N, C-alpha and C positions, 0 to 999 in steps of 0.2 A: 238303351234309350239314347236319344240324341245328345243329351247333356254330357254323356261320357266322352264324346269326341273332343270337345274343347279342352277338357281336363287332360286328356291324353296328349294333345298337342303341346300344352304348356309343360307337361312332364317331359316330353321329348326335348323341348327347348333347353330345360335345365340339365337334362342328362347329357346332351351334346356339349353344352357349356362346361359341365363338370369334367367330362372325359378329355376334352381338348385342353382345358386348363391344367389338368394333371399331367398330360403327356407333353404338352408344348407351351409352357408358361411364357416363353419369350415371344411366341406367336401372338398370344393374347394381348400383351402390352404393346406389341408392334402394330397392332390394328389401330391403336390410338396415337401412333407416332412417338412413343416413348422408347428410349434406348434399351438395349438388352439388359435384363435385370441381373443383379448380383445373386449370390446363393441365397441370401436372406430374402431378397426380392422374389425369387422363384418360390421360396417357401410360402411367402404371403399370398402370391397368386394361387398356388395350389390349395391353400387353405380357404381363401375367401371365394374364389371362383370355382375351384375344383370340388373340395369337400362339401362346401355349402350347396353347390349346384346339384350334386348327386343326392345329398340329403333331401333337398326339396323335391327332386324327382321321385325319390322313394316314398316320401310322405303323400305325394299326389297319387301314386299307385295304390297305396294303402287306402286312400280316400275313395278310390274307384271300387274297392272291395268291401269297405266298412261304412255303411250308411250312417252309423251313429257318429262317426268322426268327420264326415264329409263337409257339412256346413262350416264348421270351425276352420278346417284346413283351407277351404276355398277363400274364406275371408282373410285369413292370415297371409296366404301366398299372394293374393291380390293386393293387400296392403304393402307387402314387401316390394312388389313390382312397382306400385305407384310411388313408394318412397324412393326407389332407385331413380325413377323418372323425375321426381321432384328435386332430388339432389342435382340432377343434370340442369334443371331449370335454374336453380340457385347459382350453380357454377357459370351458366351462360350469362346471368345477370351481372355477376361479379367480374367476370373476365371479358364482358362485352362481346360475346360471340362464342361459337364452338365450331369444330370441324364437322366433316360429313359423317364420320363413324359415330361420334357421340349423339348426333341428331338422329341417325338411323336407329341406334340402340334405344334411345329414349322413346322413339315412336313405337318400336317393337314392344318395349316394356309396357307402355300405355295400352297398346292393343291387347296384349295378353292379360293385363289386369282387367280390362273391359270384358274380355271373354269370360273370365272366372266370375266376375260380379254378375254378368248376365245369367250364367248358370245358377249362381247362388240365389238370385232373386226369383228365378223360375221355380227352383226346387223349394224355396222357402214358401212360396205361394201354394205349391202342391201340398206341403207338409201342413200348412194351416187349414187347407180344405179337407185333408184327411181327418184332422182333429175335429173339424166341424161335423163331418159325416159320422164319426164315432160318437160325438156328443148327441146327435139325433137318436142313435140306437140306445144310448144310455137313458135318454129321456123317455124312450118307449118302455124300457124296463120299469122306470120309476112310475110312469102313469099307470101301467098295468098293475103294479103292486099296490097302488092306491085305489084300484078299481075304478079309475076315471076314464070312461070311454070317450068323453068329450076331449080330454087332453090328448088321448091317443089319436083321435081323428084330426086334431089340429096339426099333427106332425105330417099329415098327408097332403098331397095336392088335391085339388077339387075333383079331378078325374081319375084318382088312384084306383088301382086294381089289386084286389086281394084274392089269393088262392091259398086256402089253408090245407093242412095235411089230410083233411077228410074229403078234399075235393070240392068244398063249398066255395063259391065265387061271389064276391061283392064288387060291384063297379061303382065308383064314386065315393066321395067322403061320407055323405049321409048314409049310404048303404052300409059302408064299413062301420059307422057309428052304431047302426042298428044291430048288425051281426055281432060285433064285439060287445056291445052293451048287453045283449042277450046272453052271451057266453059268461061274462063277468057276473051277471046276476043269477046264472044257472049252474051249469056243470063245472064252471071254473071259478065259482064264487070263492073269494078269499085266497085264491092261488097266488103264487109268486112266479114271476117270469125273469129268467136270467139268461141273457144272450152273451155269447162269446164271439167276437168278430175275428175271423182268421185272416181275412184279406179284404183290402179296399183297392179296387181297380178303377182308374179314370179312363173311360172310353172316349171322353171329350172333356173340354175344360169345364163344362157345366153338367156333366152326366157321370155318375159313379155307380159301380156295382159293389155292394157289401155282401160278402159271403160269410156265413157263420153258422153256429148251432145254438139252440135254445133248450132250456130245461124248464118245465112247468112243475113246480113242487107245491107242497102244502095243499094238496088237492082235497076237495070235500070228501068226507067219509073215510079219510085215510087211504084213498086210492094211490096207487103207485105213481111216481113221477112220470111225466111224458117228455120224451126227448125227440127233437126233430132238427133237421137242417133247413136253412133258408138262404135265399138270395133276394136282397132288396135292391131296387133301382131307385137312386136318389137323383134329383135334379136341382140345380141352382136357379131359383126364381126370386127376383126382387131382393137379391143379396142374402137369401136364406135357403139352406139346403132342406128339401122336403122329400118325403118318400112318395114315389110315383107308382111303385108296384112292389108287392110282397108275394113271394112264392115260397111257401113252406112245404117241405116234403120229407119223406123217409126213404133212404137208400134201400134198394132190394139186395138180398144176399147175393154174393157172387156165385155163379154156377160152379159146381164141382166137376 
């Protein structure tokens, strides 16, 4: 996804900084017009610029591979970069000016912090949308288990399309209410619906596909549970995610 590229760029920046500082600490301080460092000075440069830089690069690489850690890592590294730039601003104010290299590095630090925060905000919005989509599917289960066809229909768009595993088709919210109401009052009366969402894919900012499986249990007359797979299309309208299409199906056995 596009958000990986900025993270990789920032990781590359810190990796280069770390390697250069470990290999040539005198070069690093020389960029800022400082004299060649002593042995202890080189140790400090290697620790603060070298080890720190490589550690940050490594944690950013981990964030590229571990979605659970990604949001926290992005915010922390962006804050560190912004803090570095802020320190330069304070120094500029105290010393009444700064040379070309501190200004250049300050600009780079702010730009990299901005890149990470842009990624963070974009992915945070997507995470919230996914949670909202999953909440709609949970509400579907709850409404079914109450036997509430009206609440089920309210989760759909006005022009929603339903195709159930039996090939029955309903077009529009009212037609859906009629079909589902008949099922809940008849062959599925008292049944319980439990959906498991295995994937949510956003094909546009306001369109999501939810793939999952569902089990109908507690069937009338002690009938065996019914299992099927489904794909729901959800759209964002007036700030609310709604189901625009339900396609429930059963996979055919693989040919031998």
